[in-house]
PyMOL commands that place a pseudoatom at each C-alpha (Angstrom):
pseudoatom trace, name=CA, resn=MET, resi=1, chain=A, elem=C, hetatm=0, pos=[13.603, -10.319, -5.377]
pseudoatom trace, name=CA, resn=ASN, resi=2, chain=A, elem=C, hetatm=0, pos=[15.762, -7.571, -7.406]
pseudoatom trace, name=CA, resn=THR, resi=3, chain=A, elem=C, hetatm=0, pos=[13.470, -4.147, -7.014]
pseudoatom trace, name=CA, resn=THR, resi=4, chain=A, elem=C, hetatm=0, pos=[15.345, -2.303, -9.218]
pseudoatom trace, name=CA, resn=GLU, resi=5, chain=A, elem=C, hetatm=0, pos=[13.832, -4.605, -11.934]
pseudoatom trace, name=CA, resn=LEU, resi=6, chain=A, elem=C, hetatm=0, pos=[10.388, -4.209, -11.035]
pseudoatom trace, name=CA, resn=ALA, resi=7, chain=A, elem=C, hetatm=0, pos=[8.019, -1.793, -13.061]
pseudoatom trace, name=CA, resn=TRP, resi=8, chain=A, elem=C, hetatm=0, pos=[7.311, 1.239, -10.605]
pseudoatom trace, name=CA, resn=PHE, resi=9, chain=A, elem=C, hetatm=0, pos=[4.303, 3.256, -10.856]
pseudoatom trace, name=CA, resn=LYS, resi=10, chain=A, elem=C, hetatm=0, pos=[3.033, 6.681, -8.799]
pseudoatom trace, name=CA, resn=SER, resi=11, chain=A, elem=C, hetatm=0, pos=[-0.572, 6.958, -7.639]
pseudoatom trace, name=CA, resn=SER, resi=12, chain=A, elem=C, hetatm=0, pos=[-2.938, 9.017, -10.139]
pseudoatom trace, name=CA, resn=TYR, resi=13, chain=A, elem=C, hetatm=0, pos=[-3.356, 11.268, -6.835]
pseudoatom trace, name=CA, resn=SER, resi=14, chain=A, elem=C, hetatm=0, pos=[0.274, 12.483, -6.583]
pseudoatom trace, name=CA, resn=GLY, resi=15, chain=A, elem=C, hetatm=0, pos=[0.663, 16.007, -6.555]
pseudoatom trace, name=CA, resn=SER, resi=16, chain=A, elem=C, hetatm=0, pos=[1.959, 17.631, -9.812]
pseudoatom trace, name=CA, resn=GLN, resi=17, chain=A, elem=C, hetatm=0, pos=[5.566, 17.894, -8.655]
pseudoatom trace, name=CA, resn=GLY, resi=18, chain=A, elem=C, hetatm=0, pos=[5.749, 14.128, -8.060]
pseudoatom trace, name=CA, resn=ASP, resi=19, chain=A, elem=C, hetatm=0, pos=[7.721, 14.664, -4.751]
pseudoatom trace, name=CA, resn=SER, resi=20, chain=A, elem=C, hetatm=0, pos=[5.414, 13.454, -2.259]
pseudoatom trace, name=CA, resn=CYS, resi=21, chain=A, elem=C, hetatm=0, pos=[3.941, 10.018, -2.812]
pseudoatom trace, name=CA, resn=VAL, resi=22, chain=A, elem=C, hetatm=0, pos=[4.516, 6.391, -2.967]
pseudoatom trace, name=CA, resn=GLU, resi=23, chain=A, elem=C, hetatm=0, pos=[5.763, 4.350, -5.484]
pseudoatom trace, name=CA, resn=VAL, resi=24, chain=A, elem=C, hetatm=0, pos=[4.214, 0.809, -6.317]
pseudoatom trace, name=CA, resn=ALA, resi=25, chain=A, elem=C, hetatm=0, pos=[5.014, -2.210, -8.113]
pseudoatom trace, name=CA, resn=VAL, resi=26, chain=A, elem=C, hetatm=0, pos=[3.164, -5.703, -8.369]
pseudoatom trace, name=CA, resn=THR, resi=27, chain=A, elem=C, hetatm=0, pos=[4.826, -9.263, -8.605]
pseudoatom trace, name=CA, resn=GLU, resi=28, chain=A, elem=C, hetatm=0, pos=[3.318, -12.447, -8.745]
pseudoatom trace, name=CA, resn=ARG, resi=29, chain=A, elem=C, hetatm=0, pos=[3.336, -12.682, -5.057]
pseudoatom trace, name=CA, resn=ALA, resi=30, chain=A, elem=C, hetatm=0, pos=[3.206, -9.308, -3.722]
pseudoatom trace, name=CA, resn=VAL, resi=31, chain=A, elem=C, hetatm=0, pos=[2.885, -5.543, -3.928]
pseudoatom trace, name=CA, resn=CYS, resi=32, chain=A, elem=C, hetatm=0, pos=[5.853, -3.624, -3.267]
pseudoatom trace, name=CA, resn=VAL, resi=33, chain=A, elem=C, hetatm=0, pos=[5.740, 0.034, -1.869]
pseudoatom trace, name=CA, resn=ARG, resi=34, chain=A, elem=C, hetatm=0, pos=[8.647, 2.525, -1.710]
pseudoatom trace, name=CA, resn=ASP, resi=35, chain=A, elem=C, hetatm=0, pos=[9.049, 6.219, -1.205]
pseudoatom trace, name=CA, resn=SER, resi=36, chain=A, elem=C, hetatm=0, pos=[9.181, 8.027, -4.400]
pseudoatom trace, name=CA, resn=LYS, resi=37, chain=A, elem=C, hetatm=0, pos=[11.662, 10.577, -3.111]
pseudoatom trace, name=CA, resn=ASP, resi=38, chain=A, elem=C, hetatm=0, pos=[14.587, 7.741, -1.815]
pseudoatom trace, name=CA, resn=VAL, resi=39, chain=A, elem=C, hetatm=0, pos=[13.776, 5.106, -4.801]
pseudoatom trace, name=CA, resn=THR, resi=40, chain=A, elem=C, hetatm=0, pos=[17.250, 3.772, -3.512]
pseudoatom trace, name=CA, resn=GLY, resi=41, chain=A, elem=C, hetatm=0, pos=[15.563, 3.146, 0.031]
pseudoatom trace, name=CA, resn=ARG, resi=42, chain=A, elem=C, hetatm=0, pos=[14.429, -0.680, 0.622]
pseudoatom trace, name=CA, resn=PRO, resi=43, chain=A, elem=C, hetatm=0, pos=[10.882, -1.109, -0.149]
pseudoatom trace, name=CA, resn=PHE, resi=44, chain=A, elem=C, hetatm=0, pos=[8.407, -3.277, 1.792]
pseudoatom trace, name=CA, resn=ALA, resi=45, chain=A, elem=C, hetatm=0, pos=[6.097, -6.031, 0.551]
pseudoatom trace, name=CA, resn=VAL, resi=46, chain=A, elem=C, hetatm=0, pos=[2.584, -6.536, 1.006]
pseudoatom trace, name=CA, resn=GLY, resi=47, chain=A, elem=C, hetatm=0, pos=[0.960, -10.078, 0.164]
pseudoatom trace, name=CA, resn=ARG, resi=48, chain=A, elem=C, hetatm=0, pos=[-1.608, -9.345, -2.897]
pseudoatom trace, name=CA, resn=GLU, resi=49, chain=A, elem=C, hetatm=0, pos=[-4.319, -10.345, -0.103]
pseudoatom trace, name=CA, resn=GLY, resi=50, chain=A, elem=C, hetatm=0, pos=[-3.406, -7.965, 2.483]
pseudoatom trace, name=CA, resn=TRP, resi=51, chain=A, elem=C, hetatm=0, pos=[-2.877, -5.097, -0.474]
pseudoatom trace, name=CA, resn=SER, resi=52, chain=A, elem=C, hetatm=0, pos=[-6.457, -5.723, -1.293]
pseudoatom trace, name=CA, resn=GLN, resi=53, chain=A, elem=C, hetatm=0, pos=[-7.869, -5.319, 2.086]
pseudoatom trace, name=CA, resn=PHE, resi=54, chain=A, elem=C, hetatm=0, pos=[-5.805, -2.212, 2.584]
pseudoatom trace, name=CA, resn=VAL, resi=55, chain=A, elem=C, hetatm=0, pos=[-7.136, -0.691, -0.457]
pseudoatom trace, name=CA, resn=ALA, resi=56, chain=A, elem=C, hetatm=0, pos=[-10.448, -1.442, 0.273]
pseudoatom trace, name=CA, resn=PHE, resi=57, chain=A, elem=C, hetatm=0, pos=[-10.409, 0.036, 3.863]
pseudoatom trace, name=CA, resn=ALA, resi=58, chain=A, elem=C, hetatm=0, pos=[-8.543, 2.915, 2.303]
pseudoatom trace, name=CA, resn=ALA, resi=59, chain=A, elem=C, hetatm=0, pos=[-11.381, 3.329, -0.204]
pseudoatom trace, name=CA, resn=GLY, resi=60, chain=A, elem=C, hetatm=0, pos=[-14.053, 3.114, 2.570]
pseudoatom trace, name=CA, resn=ALA, resi=61, chain=A, elem=C, hetatm=0, pos=[-15.560, 0.120, 1.603]
for i in range(1, 61): cmd.bond("trace and resi %d" % i, "trace and resi %d" % (i + 1))
show_as sticks, trace
zoom trace
């Protein structure tokens, strides 16, 4: 997977400077996550099911 071609977006909770958050890109099979301060670094991918569980946990559900 060529991650430079993905549509990356930042969290709406990102600070006004935009320098301290993660970026996320969604593919058919996974959610890719990278550090917004190092976009050339290697991102990691999480299966969509795992991502859904993580988001639910983080939201306190």
